[in-house]
C-alpha positions, 0 to 999 in steps of 0.5 A: 467601229460605227459611223457617228449617225448610225447605232451599232448592230449589237444595239439594234439586234437587242432592241429589235428582240425586246420590241418583238417580245413587246409586240407579241405581248400586246397582240396577245393581250388584244386577242385575250381582250377580244375573246372576253368581249365576244364571250361577254356579249354572247353571255349578255345576249343569252341573259336577255333571251332568257328574260323574254322566254317566260313572257313568250310562253306565258298562258295569256287570258283574254281578260288580262290586259293592261289598263291605260287610264282610270276610265278603262278600269270601270269598263273592265270591272263592270261599274 
């Protein structure tokens, strides 16, 4: 028999096992989620790197420049 303010030892034992299982599942879920976040971040960084790779290795010609205003177009064309 237990005193009025305390739960029985049987009830506490059963509850702690379920709590341990629940905590283990939560930890496992956090670890899996963190793994996906790390993997996805590296995948995204690799994609961004691939976007910049062709621009770094493009054959650039001296006359191939961006025009900032219409007046520059006349200068480049020779008008």
